[in-house]
Structures are given as C-alpha cells and as structure tokens.
VOPAGU-2260 file (C-alpha; in pm, 1 decimal, decimal comma):
REM VOPAGU-2260
SITE   aa  ch    i         X         Y         Z
SITE  MET   A    0   10414,3    5782,4   15414,9
SITE  THR   A    1   10053,0    5681,5   15475,5
SITE  GLY   A    2    9860,0    5367,5   15382,7
SITE  PRO   A    3    9591,9    5337,9   15116,8
SITE  VAL   A    4    9290,7    5562,8   15128,2
SITE  PRO   A    5    9005,0    5390,5   15322,7
SITE  GLY   A    6    8757,7    5427,9   15033,9
SITE  ARG   A    7    9006,9    5277,6   14793,0
SITE  ARG   A    8    9069,7    4984,1   15023,7
SITE  ARG   A    9    8697,5    4924,9   15063,6
SITE  ARG   A   10    8651,1    4913,9   14684,7
SITE  ALA   A   11    8938,3    4666,2   14656,6
SITE  VAL   A   12    8779,6    4440,9   14918,8
SITE  ILE   A   13    8443,0    4457,8   14741,3
SITE  ARG   A   14    8603,2    4373,3   14406,0
SITE  LEU   A   15    8788,1    4080,9   14563,9
SITE  GLY   A   16    8462,5    3958,3   14715,9
SITE  ILE   A   17    8288,8    3974,0   14378,7
SITE  LEU   A   18    8573,9    3781,1   14219,4
SITE  VAL   A   19    8556,6    3512,3   14487,8
SITE  VAL   A   20    8180,1    3478,2   14440,5
SITE  LEU   A   21    8216,0    3449,8   14060,9
SITE  VAL   A   22    8491,4    3186,7   14085,4
SITE  ALA   A   23    8289,5    2991,0   14341,0
SITE  ALA   A   24    7979,7    3007,3   14119,1
SITE  ALA   A   25    8180,5    2882,6   13820,3
SITE  ALA   A   26    8321,4    2595,8   14027,4
SITE  VAL   A   27    7976,5    2495,7   14153,9
SITE  ALA   A   28    7830,5    2512,8   13803,0
SITE  ALA   A   29    8113,5    2295,8   13668,8
SITE  LEU   A   30    8048,3    2036,0   13937,0
SITE  VAL   A   31    7666,8    2042,7   13930,1
SITE  PHE   A   32    7579,8    2055,4   13561,9
SITE  PRO   A   33    7643,7    1742,6   13356,3
SITE  LEU   A   34    7920,7    1757,2   13098,5
SITE  PRO   A   35    7837,1    1645,7   12744,7
SITE  PRO   A   36    8023,8    1349,7   12595,4
SITE  VAL   A   37    8325,6    1428,2   12378,4
SITE  GLU   A   38    8161,5    1298,0   12060,2
SITE  GLU   A   39    7861,0    1523,7   12118,0
SITE  LEU   A   40    8090,5    1827,3   12147,7
SITE  ARG   A   41    8281,1    1731,9   11833,0
SITE  ASN   A   42    7960,1    1681,3   11636,5
SITE  TYR   A   43    7813,8    2009,2   11756,4
SITE  PHE   A   44    8116,6    2219,0   11670,4
SITE  GLY   A   45    8155,0    2034,5   11340,2
SITE  THR   A   46    7814,3    2159,1   11225,2
SITE  THR   A   47    7842,8    2522,8   11334,6
SITE  GLY   A   48    8034,6    2661,3   11039,7
SITE  TRP   A   49    8295,6    2933,3   11073,6
SITE  TRP   A   50    8191,2    3057,7   11417,8
SITE  GLY   A   51    8217,8    2712,7   11579,5
SITE  PRO   A   52    8597,1    2705,3   11607,9
SITE  ALA   A   53    8597,4    3067,4   11727,6
SITE  ALA   A   54    8341,9    2988,9   12000,0
SITE  PHE   A   55    8537,2    2678,0   12096,8
SITE  ILE   A   56    8860,5    2876,1   12131,7
SITE  LEU   A   57    8690,5    3149,3   12336,7
SITE  GLY   A   58    8521,7    2891,4   12560,3
SITE  TYR   A   59    8846,8    2706,0   12612,4
SITE  ALA   A   60    9025,2    3030,1   12699,0
SITE  ALA   A   61    8749,6    3122,1   12943,9
SITE  LEU   A   62    8766,0    2782,1   13116,3
SITE  THR   A   63    9144,9    2769,0   13141,6
SITE  PRO   A   64    9167,5    2965,5   13469,4
SITE  ALA   A   65    8862,8    2787,0   13617,5
SITE  PRO   A   66    8940,5    2598,0   13941,1
SITE  ALA   A   67    8750,4    2282,8   13842,1
SITE  PRO   A   68    8952,4    2083,0   13587,9
SITE  ALA   A   69    8665,0    1875,2   13447,5
SITE  PRO   A   70    8527,4    2112,5   13178,7
SITE  LYS   A   71    8876,1    2201,1   13060,6
SITE  ASN   A   72    8969,7    1833,3   13032,2
SITE  VAL   A   73    8659,1    1756,5   12827,4
SITE  LEU   A   74    8744,1    2038,4   12587,1
SITE  SER   A   75    9108,0    1926,5   12567,3
SITE  VAL   A   76    9001,7    1575,0   12471,1
SITE  GLY   A   77    8741,7    1716,6   12233,1
SITE  ARG   A   78    8999,6    1915,4   12041,5
SITE  GLY   A   79    9217,1    1605,4   12013,2
SITE  GLY   A   80    9488,9    1704,2   12261,0
C-alpha cells in the first residue's frame, strides 16, 4: 500500500496553513480591537427587531471555537448566562 498522493498532501498542507492563518487573525483581532460593554450590546440587539437575535446566535456560534475567550465571555454575559 502506498502513501497519499503528493499533490493531495500538498493541498492538505496549504489548507491547514490557511486555517492556521485565519485562526491567528481571529485571535489577534479579538485581542486588539476593544470589546463593547455588555449594556451596549444588550441595547443594540434590543433595537434590531427580528434579525437581532438571529445575528446574535450566529455570532455566538461563530465565536465559540475561537481561541481567545474574551469575545465569547462578553456575549455569554450579554445573553444573561
């Protein structure tokens, strides 16, 4: 039995590199950009209508696997949890 095809392995390495860069960029952005206060988040999503809770849920789901815990914690407190 032979190993993976060289072109296939190269694509896997490139995809892994892209993933690492994206995760690193998300971590840097979470640490560099200031986080809004909890009351500001609550007020904002309270005035958005029907799409506010949907955007909040999608944002929370997107931040859940993020390596930096700060944005996720702000959203957890903002939702009352």
